[in-house]
C-alpha positions, 0 to 999 in steps of 0.5 A: 573686143573690149580691152583687157586693161584699162590704164585710164583710171590713172586720171581718177587717182589723187595724184596722177602726174606722180603715177606718170612719170613713173611709167614713162621711167618704167616706158625710157628703160623697157624703150632702151633695151631695144638694141640689147634685143636686137643684137642678141638674135642670131637672125637676118634684121628684117625678120627681127623687126616682123616677129617684134611688130608681129607680137606688139600687135596682139598685146596693142590687140589685146590691151586696148580691144576693137581698134577703130581705123579711119584709115586716114592720110595722117594714119596710114602715114605713121602706119607707113614710117613706123614701119620704116621706124623699126625697120631701119633701126634693126639693121641699123643694129645689126650694121653699126654700134648700138650707138651710133644707132640710137643717136643717130635715130635722136637726130628726128627733131631736125627732120621734125624742124625742118618738115612742120612748117609744112606740114603741121605749120609749125614754124622753126625759130633762130633757137630751132634752126641753132640746134639743127646747125649744132646736131648736124654737125654732131653728126658729121663726127659718126663719120670721122671714125674709121668706118668700115664698108659694112658700119657706113651703110649701118650709119647712114640707114641709122639717119634715115631712122631718125628721118623715119621716126621724125616723121612719124611724129609729124603723123601722130602729132596730125591726130591730135584730136584721133587716137595715135595707137590705132597708127600704132597698131597698124604700123606693127601689122604692117612691119610683119607683113612686110618682114613676112617673106624674110621670116619663112624658110629661117628660124632664130631657134627657141633661144631667139623666139624666147627674145623676140617674145619678150621684146614684142611685149616689154620693148615694143607693146609695154612700152607704147601703151604706157607712154600712150598713157603717160604722156597726157599727164605729165610735163613737156620738161618731164618728158624730155628728160626722161626720153633721154634716158634712152639713147643713154641706157641703150648703148651701156646694156650692150657695152655691158652684155657684148662689150661693142665700143663706139669710137670715140668721135661717134661718142664725141657727135653722139654727145652733141647730138644728145646734149642740143636735142635736151637743151632744146626740148627744155627750153621749150617745156621752160617757154611752155611753163611761162607762157601757160603760166603767165597767160601770153606769148605764143608756147613754143612747141616742144621738138623733141 
């Protein structure tokens, strides 16, 4: 099956970077709707995760054509961690606030730094360890709120979502010379298959199915296509700054629609996590740009 769309023409445009920055902004805006979409559907989190991924898989198939699965360890591992990411994120949004869910998922660079040396040979620097310590300090503030048993479980699951997302990033990096889109597609298919039993015997209703359809297309499928295209033509600094839009807007949409307010300690912890990861990403991007400009020195990998 041939792909329906060909975004490769961006590479031939007069200013591919400018177009790609716009695509990245659109991607971040669409990703930021995840919390709102999940909380708007009255259904179990496994059913929500499975339906979103099934629809996203169809979008990816239509857009990219017949996939070339190689069933390598990084591809299968990436698919498993992708499933873990979207399932745990759906659970976290149902059990705790949208702010807790997205900001704790944003701790993924901690896991990348901790596991990167063994998995990719990317050793963390002292700046990375300082970021890790600061992020962990921010994470502890989430537990200072007056949490119920349900929200406590949700917070713990949100932390696991950050672990899965960080692991997914490592598996995708392991496939630098391959197409990571197949991994994302396989992850969506795997998620849908895992969640099928939880989609039987109940229904989110017509409104719920409409919302899930929109979420699968515009919150998972389309953004990943845009991101995979745009990331080839933007700088690391662009990627860091634009990605930070998601954890800021995600809880904002939920606040505006549902009036859900995270606790003050969670807000403080989230601000520390977001600032630490963003500043670390900016510094890494500046170092990379400087090393590229001078042609000397070893560029530091961006951990965000």
